[in-house]
N, C-alpha and C positions, 0 to 999 in steps of 0.2 A: 914233533911227537910221532913215533913210528906207528903206522896204521896196522902193523901186525902184532901190536902189543898184546892183543887178546890171545895169541898163540903161546905167550909166555906167562900170562897171569890168569889164574882161574877166575872165570867170570862171576861165580857166586861170591868169591872173596871181594872182587872189585865192587859188585853191587852192594855188598854189606858195608864196605867202607863208605860208600856214598850215602847209604841210609843213616849211618852213625853221624855223618857230617850234617845231613839235612835235619835229622831229628834232635841232634844236640847231645844225646846221651846213649850209652849202650843199651840201657833198659828200654828207652823209647824206640830205638831201632829194632830191638828184639820184638816188641809188640807190633811194629809195622810189618816186620818180615814173618811174623807168626813162628818164631823160633825162640829158644831160651837165650837169656843174656850170656850164658856160658858159651853157647854156640857162636854168638856174635863176637865175643872176645877172642875165641879160638881162631875164627876166620881172619880177624884183623891181625892177630899175632902171626898167623901163617903167611899172610900177605907181606907183612913187614920182614919176616925171615926170608921170603922169596926175593924181595927187592933189595934186601940188605940196608934198608932205610927205616928210620922212624917216620911214620906217616901221620900220626895223630899226636897232638898235645892233649894229655888227659886232664883238661880243665873242665869247668862247667860254665857254659857248654863247651864241648870238645872243639878243637880247632885243628885244621890240617896244617902240617908243616909245609915247607916249600916243595918237598918231594910229594907230600900228600896231595897238594893242589894239582900236581901233574896227573896223578892217578884219578882224582875226582873229576878233572876236566875230561879225561878219557872216558870215565864212566858216564858222564852226561852225553858225550858225543855218541857213545855206544847206544844209549837209550834212545837218542834222536834217530839214529839209523834204524833201530828196531821198529820204532813207531812208523817211520816212512815206509819200511818194507812191508809191515802189516797192512798199511793203507793201500799200497800198490797191489797187494795180493787180495784186497777186499776183505781183510780179516779184522778191520777196525770195528769198534762198536758202532751201533746205529747213531748217526749224527755226531760222533765223537770228533771234535775239532783238533787240528794240529796246533800245538802251542809253540809260539816263537818268542823267545826272550831277548830283549834288546836294551842296552844301556844308552841313554841319550842325555845330552846337556839340556838344561832348562830353557835356554834361549832358542835352541832349535825346536824344542817341543812346543814352545809358544808361538812359533812362526811357521816354518816350512815343513816340519817333520810329519805331523798328523795328516796334512793333505797328501804327503808322499805315501803313507800307509793306505790311504783311501783309494789309491790307484792299484793296489794289489788285487789280482783277480779274486773273485768271490769263491771260486771253486779251484782246489778243494778248500773247505772251510778252515779258516785260521783263527786262532785265539792269541791275541797279543798280550804280552806281559812286559810292560815298560818299567825300567828302573831309571829314575831321574838322578843324575850325578854330574858333577862338574866335568867338563870335557877333558881336564887334565887327569881325572881319576877314573873315567869310564873303562880304560884299558885294564885297570886292576880287577874289575868284575869279570872281564874276559879271562884274565890270567888265573883267577880263582875258580873259573868254570861256572860262575853263577849266571852268565848270559851267553847266548850264541853269537851275538854281534853287538857292535858298539859304534856310536859316533864319537870320535876321539880327536884330540889335537895332536896325538903322537903319530908320526909317520913310521915308527919302528914297529914292525909286526910282532905281536905276541906269539910265542911259540905255538905252532899248530894253527896259525891264523894267516889269512891273506889280508892285504891292505890296499885300499883304492882311494885316491884323492877325490874329495867331493867338491871343494871350492873354499872360498874364504868368507867368513862372517865379519862384516865391518862394524866397528863400534865408534860412536861419536861422543865426545865429551859435551854434555849438555846440562842445562839447568833451567829452572823456571825464571821468567822475567823479573818477578819480585825478589827472587833469591839473588839474581845478579845485582839488582838495585841495592839490596841490603849488604851484600858481602864483597862485591867485586867492582863497584862503580868508582871507588877511590883509586883504582889502578887501571890503566889501559888494558883492554882485553887482547889487543894485537900482540903477537909475539915479536919481540924486538930482534935486532940483528944477532944477539947472543942467545943461545939456547936457554941459559939460566936467566930467563927474563921475568917480567912482572907476573905473567900468568902462572908460572910454576910457583912463585912465591905466594900468590893469593890462594891457589888451590891447596897448598900444603898447610894452610891455616883454616880454610873454610870447612864447614860441615860437609860430609860426604855420605852418600848412600852406597852400601855394599850388599852383595847377595848373602854372604855369610862370612865367617871369620877367615876362610881360606880364599876368598875372592881377592885377587891381587891386581885386577885390571886397572883400577883407579891408581894404585901405587905405581904400576908400570908406566902409565900414561904421564904422571907427573915427573917421574925420573927421566923419561924420554925427552921432556922439554929442556932438560939441563944438559950442558956440555959434559960428555963422559957418562951420562946416565946414572950418576951417583947422587947421594944425598937423601934426605927424608922423602917419603912418599906423600900420600894424601893426609889430610888433617886428622887430629886425634878424636874429633867428634864424629862417630860413625854410627849411622842408623842401619841395622841389618834387617833386610827384607828378603826372605828366602823363597820368593816366587818371582818369575820373570815379569808377569803382569803387574804384581804388586811393587816390584822394583821401579818400573817405569812410572807407575802412578805416584810413588813417593817422590821421585825426582820432579815430576810435573806439579806436585803439590807444594814444592818448595822446601822439603826436608833437607835437601842437600843436592850437590851436583853428582853426576855419575856417568859411567860409560854405558850409553844406551845403544842397543842394536839398531843399525840403520833402518832395518825393515820396520821397527816399531817407532823410530824417531820421526820418520818422514812426515807422516800426517800431523803429528804434534808440532813440528817445526813450521809447517805450512799454516796451521791454525794459530800460530803465535803463542802456544802454550809452553813451548820450549825454545831456548836460544842455544845455538851451537857456539861453544866457547872457543873452538879452534877448528874452523871448517877445513883448513888445509893440513890438519894433523890427525887423521883418523887412525884408529888402532885396528889392525887386521889380524884375525885369528884363523889360521888354516884348519880345516876340518877333514877328517878321513873316516872311511868306513872300513872297519875291521870285522872279520867274521871267521868262524871255524872253517877249516878246509874240509868240507863234507859235501858229498854228492847228494844234497838234500833239495828236492824240488821246492819245498816251502821256503827254505832259506834263500834259494836262488831267486824266487819270485819277489821276495822282500827286497833283496839287494838290487834287483833291476829297477823296481819302483823307486827306491830311495835315490839311486844315482841319477835316474832321469828327472826326478823332481828337484834335486839339488842343483842341477846344471843351470836352470833359469833363476833359481831363488838366491843362490850364492854368487859371489864375485869370483871370476876365474883368475 
């Protein structure tokens, strides 16, 4: 995204578009901006004429088009730069914190990410707004301009963003001992000479714990056990537990097997509450830090803390 976009687009129109997207309707945006709904409509139409693109879908609530997302992202970046400039000039309100919005996957949030944020310097004062999302979808929040940075599994930089490798989060196929006794003892757990072995057959039928309906780690693991990586994934009995801690607790309680982050599994394995189903077959998910290309001291401080904390926490 060009940094000189503000020279081509009237800033009042850009800010108005952002208000409409954030508020959901033209009327609500008008109230927030203290102008008439007609003025809001005229500004948005003028911006669309200037760009030669439809920027909004007139639904309820309104939604930005792909072109609209680009302008919305620019509007949020502009607002961020304005706040940073005001802060450096001493023009911020007394005690007003700098807000930093970040999208992060649940497993990182439950393990290494909050300690990373704790390392961010206390001055200037920051206010974190975290959006929990699957690592395969956090980049979408960046693309839509809803967050300034994201922990993502995508190495492909979102337009207007930089990307930096953080490391790899390792997952282990695990289950409770009583679950193994009930569902897997009639088959040897060791993987045979062929990838399409007893373990993959057993796991494709046994109950499984998933994070939500889009969680495909368990399916990917079962397919990896087979030659060619094809065939059915995990079993049809799926318990959905949409928190990282709850997911691990459900596996340890014997609801089903699941792919447990190594950082959460280690203590439970040592205590005998979990059994590793395939110690030599971990599933590694690379993680990346993507952020807006902005000269923002607040964002730079967060990025520095996150990358330094990720180095010892994640595998290289």
